N, C-alpha and C positions, 0 to 999 in steps of 0.2 A: 173237657179241656184240661191240659196239664198246667200246673202252676209251679214253675221252677224257681229255685232260690240260689243265692250264694251259699257256699259252704266254707266257713272261716273259723278256724280253731275249734272244730267240732260242733259248730252251731249253724243252723240254716237261717239265713237272714234275707230280708226283702228290701234293704236300703238301696237308695239310688235315685236318679232323676227320672222317675216314672218307670215304665216297663217297655220291653221290646216284644213286639208281637211276632210269633212264629207261625208261618202259614204253610199249609200243605201245597207244594208246588204242582200237584196233580189236579187240585180242585180250586186253589186260590182261597180256601176256607181257613179261618183262624183255627190253629191247632193247640196253641199254648202261649204262655208268656214267661219271660224271665226279667229280673230287675235290670235296669239300665245303670249299672254301676260305673264308677270312675276311679279317680285318684284315691279317694278316701278308702274305698273298699279294697283296692289293690294294695294300698299301704298296710292296712290291717292284716291282710292275708300274708304279705311278706313278713311282717313282724311275728305273726303266729308261727310261720314256718321256721323263722330264725330261732325262736324260743324253743321249738321242739327239736331242733337239729342235734344239740349235744347228746340228749338221752337216746334219740333214735339211732344216731351214728355209733353209739357205744353198744347197742344190742348186738348179739351174735348174729352171724349170717344165717344160722339155722332158725333163729326167731323171726328174722325178716322174711326168710324163705317160706316159713310156715304160714305167715299171714298172707303172702302173695298167693300161695296155693289155695287158701280159703277163698280169696277173692276170685281166683280162676274158676273154682268149682261153682261159685254163685253166678258168675257170668254165663257159664254153660247151662246151669239149671234154669236161668231166666232168659236164655238167648232168644226165644220166640217173642217175649215181651219187648226186649230191647230192640230186636229187629223190627218190630212193628212201629215203635217210636221212630226209629231211624228212617224207615220208609215214609212215614207220614211227614217228617220234617225235611227230608232230603229228596225223596222221590224214587230211589232205586227199587227194583222189584224185591218183594219180600224174601224170596229165596236167596237172592244176592245179599240182602241186608243181614239175614241170619248167618250167611257165610262170612260176612265181615265180622260179626260178633265172634264167631269161632276163630277166625284169623286173629282177632284182637286177643282172645284168651290164650292163643298159642304163644304170644309174646310174653304174657304174664307167666305162663308155665316155663318157658325157656329161661327167662331171666331169674325165676325162682331157683332153678337148678344151676344155672351158670354162675350165680352169685357165690356158690360154694367153691368156685375155681378162680377166685381173685388172688392169684398167686403173686407174691413178691419174689425176690431171689437174693442169694448171697453170692457175691463176686470175689474171686480170689484176690487177695491184696498183693501189692507189689513190695511191701515192706513188712518186716517181722513185727509182730505185735499189733497189727491193724486188722480190723474186720470191716468189710464193706457190705452194707445191706441196702436193698431197694424195696421200699414199702409202697403199698397202694392205699390211698385213703379217699373218702368221698369228697367231691369238690365243694359241697355245701348246699345252700338253698338254690333250687332250680326253678325257673319260670318257663312256661311254654305257651306258645300261641299256635293254634291249630286251625286247619281249613275246614270248609263245609262239606267237601266231597267224600271224605272218609271220617265221619265224626267219632266213630268208635276206635278204628285202627290207629289213627294218628295220636290219640290220647294214650292208648295202651303202649304203643311203640316207644313213647318217650317216658311215661311215668314208671313203667315196670323196671327198666334198668336203673333209673334214678333211685327208686326205693330200695332196690336190691343192693345197691352199693352203700346205702346209708344216707343218701341225700333226702331232704324234704322238698316238697313240691307245691307250686302254685300254678294252676291251669287256667287258661283263658280260651274257651272254645269260640268258634265262629258265631256271629250274631244270627246267621241263617239257620244254624243247626246246633243249638246249645243243649237241647233236652236229652239227647243221647248221653252226653257227658254227665249231666245231672244224675241220670239213672245209674250210670256206672259208679259215680262217687257214692251214691246211696248204698250200693252193694259193697263198696270198699269200707264204708262205715260199719255195715253189718259184719264184715269180716273181722273187725276189731282193731283197725289201725288207730294208734293213739291220736289224741287231739293235736292239731297243728301239723301233722305229718303230711296230710293231703289237704289242699285248699283249692277252692274253685270260685272264680269271679266271672260274672258276665257283664257285658256292657260295651262302653266306648273303647274301640281298639286303640285310638290315639292316646287317650288318657291313661289307660291301663298299660299300654306299651311303653309310655314315657316312664312310668314307675319302674317297670321291669328293667329298663336300660340305665336308669340313674340311681336306683336305691342301693345304698352301700352293702346291704345284706344279701343282695342277689349276686351269686357267684357264676351262674351260667344261665344263658338263654337259649332255648331250643325252639326253632321256628320252622314250620312248613307252610309254603305259600308262594307267591309270585317273586320273581327275581327282583322286580322293582322295589317291593316292600322289603325284601331281604337286604338290599343295598342301603335302604333308609335306616333299617335297624342297625346295620354295621356302623353307619355314620354316628347314630345316636349312642352307640356303645363304645365308640373309639376313645372317649375321654377316660373311661375306666378300664380299657383293655379287657373288656368283658369276654369271658369264655363263650364262644358261640358254636352252635350246630345249626346249619341252614340247609334245608332240603327245599330246593327252589324249582323253577319252571323247567319244562321239558319240551322236546320237539322230536319225538322218537321216530327214527326211520325203521322200515321193514324192508329187508332185501330178500328177494326170491330168486335163487339161481336156477339155471335151466335143468340141473340134475336133481332138483328138489322133489320130494314126494308131494305132489300137488294137493292131494286131499289133506295131508298133514299141514301143509303151508296155509291152505285156506282155513282150516280149523284153528290153527295158531293165530292167524291174522284176525279172525273173528273174535277169539278170546281176548286179544290185545286191544283191538280197535273199538269194539262195541260194548265192552263191560262198562257198567255205570253210564250208559248212553254216551260213551266217549269222554266222560268228564273225569279223567284221571291224568295225573302228571306223567305216567309211564305208558299211556296208550299209544299205539302206532298212529302217527300223524301223517307220515309220507310213505307211500308204498312204491318201491322200485322193483320192477320185474324185468328179467332178461328178455330180450326181444323175441326169441324163438318160442317162448311160452306165454307171451303177453296176452293174447286173445283168449286162450284156454283158461288161464288163471283168472282173468277179469270176469269171464262168463261164470265160472264156478263161484267166485266171490259174490257176484251180484245175485246169483240164485240163492245163496245162503243168506245174504243180507235181506233179501226180499221176503224171506219166510219169517223174519223176526216180528213178534207181536208187540205193538206199541200201545201203551195205556197206563192206567193207574197201577202203581206197583203193588197194590193190595189185591188186584184182580188176578184170578187164576190164569196161569199161562203167559202172563206179560213178561217180556224179556227186555224191553226198552221203556224206561220210565220217562218222566218229563225232564226238560232242562230246568236248571234251578231257578232261573229268573228271566226277566225280559232282556237284560243285557246279554246274557248267555245266548239266548235265542237269536237276537239280532246279529251277534257276531257270527254264529253259524250260518245264518242266511246270507250275510254279507260275503262270507268266504265262498259259498256256492255260487252266488250271482257273479262275483268277480271271476271265478274260474270259468264259468260259461261264457262270459264276455270276452275272455282271452283264449277261447277255443276249446275248452273241455266239453265233453258230452256227458250228460246224465244217463247212466246205464240203468240205475234204479233209484227211487226216492226223489230227492231234490225239492221237497216241499214240506211245510210244517203247518201247525195249527196253533194260533195264539188267541185265547178267549177266556174271559172270566178269571184272569189272573193265573192261568196255567199255560205252559208253553211246551208243545211237543214238536219234535222234528223226526221225520221218517229216516231210517237208516239209508244212507246215500253212498253210492259208488260212482266215482267220476273217472272216465277214461280220458286219455289225451292230456294229462296234467303236464305242466311245464314249470320251470324254476322261477318264472316271473309272477306266478300266482300267489295271492295272499296265503292260501291254504298250504302252500309248500314252504312258506317263510315264517308263519306265525302259528302258535299253538291254538288249534281250533277249539278244543274242549267241547266237542260234540260228535254225533254219529256220522261223520263224513270221511270216506276213504278215497283219497285221490290216488290214481295209479299212473305211474310214469315209467317209460321204458329205459333200459340201459343196455350197453353192448358188452363191456368187459367188467371183470371183478374190480379192477383198479378204478374204473369210472364210478362204480357203485359206491365204493368206499369214499371217493372224493365227494360225491353228491351227499352222502350220509353225513360226512364230517363238516359240510359247509354250513355251519350254524354256530352261534355263540353258546348253544346249550349242549349238555353232554350227560343227561341223566340215564336214559335207557335206549337200547337198540336191539333189533331182532333180525335174524337171518335164517334162511332155510336152505340147506344143502345136504346131500348124502356123501359129499366128498370130505374126507378128513383133512387133506391138504388145503383145499379151498376154504373150508371152514376155519381152519387154524389161521390162515391169512386174514380173514375177515375179523375173527375174534381178537387178534393181536393188533390190528390197525384201526379198528373203530374206536373213536375217542369218547367212550361212554363208561360210566361207572357200573352199569348193569347191562349185561349182554345175554340175550336169550338165543341159544342155538337150537333150532327146531323146537322151541319152547316159547309160547306166547304168554305164559304166566309164571315167570321165574321167582316172584317174590315169596319169601319164606322167613320165618322168625330166626332161623339159625344162620342166615347169610347176611352179609353187610349190604345195606341199601343206601345209595347216595350217588351223587353225580360229580362230573368233572366240569371244567370251565365255569360258565355262569349258572350252572345248575346246583351249586351249593358248596358247602364246606362240611366235612365230617361224614360219618356213616351211622346208620341206625340198624339194629339187628345184629345177630352174631356176636362174636367176641369183641369186634370193634365197637358195637353198640354199648357194651358194658364199659369199655375203656373210656368212652366219651364222657362218663360221669365220674371218673377217677383222676386224682392227682398222683403223680409219681414223686416220691420223696427219697432222696439218696442220703444215707446216714453213714458217715465214716467214724469208726470207733478206734481209739488208741487204748489198748488194754495193757 
């Protein structure tokens, strides 16, 4: 059993109001514990980060980059161990968990290199004797709150650009999956980051979050999670006009046009919909298929979904792990039952198993979906693929955009003109064109509408942790 601790100013600490038990969602068994920290621990961590900021921000970008690359190498060297921890606390298949660690390391690598391109600029002056400069400098102490579904990737995608720019960092991982973050910070310590540059606290989301939104030394808060919690953090941060990055909920559509390569469309839909048992903010939640190919596509999708092996993520060949908890299981089952009650048909799946504290749901394909069903209006966060027909490209775009969310969307077509129309008219921050897995470290990740503020990854992900300073010089 793993015994996780806070990491504050270079020390591993166990203070707090008891411990939080971390259970394996595949078995219900106790896997480890972390301290149930709160306001005191969060405050100490923020103060440590603030004390470390002046020296860390003065280091050259080459010094910071070198440390990030050491961390990157350690992450890859121990990816199997980290992946095993991730699977045991979150449930996803081991191969998928190791893939997440590799994905996480790619952000560390990217920002270690991208940090060397934090260019300012000189602007031609309008008057003789003046010089105009634009400088980039780190925003300051950064706090993060990350979700349970990608416990490695969400930490890396936030901490790597922050450290690269010269910010110091306080991380608060999800209560369900804190041990992956603990292991990653252990490796960061081995890489040689100075005391106070990286801090980690586990425990009460409300108590720690309150410190993050109110402490005067926090200059930026970056959060990934539900839109509802994101709105609450915005309210709490408004008194300080705190710099925020919010990656919030999604309700991704998948559109399959009649000229699509059906095998490619099915493969892309499978990659989007069933990764992490459908527990991703960018997974396809609503599938719209042009009428002329509806039956063929649905049959092919059902055949592929029916072949997926469900079970403990540590078992060989498993492709669908457990849902994270009872609440997630009940929501998935409710969405399926509601759809059936309103006329949908279960083509494959449609049932699960809940026992001994573990919750599995079979990959499910529903035909005859309609816009009045919960599954077409709410983020399911489970392995359920509802298929609904459409007639025209314009109708498909209208259906896809009929939501308050705008994180990710996908479509499949071999037509450049039709694809361009969809790409330009879908109201989403991320669009996959014949691509069910578009996420990558070098590209901006984030949403429109109520799916968030700001971008992570790419050049935009670096800019999110920088302030722009204009300097006018009279010589």
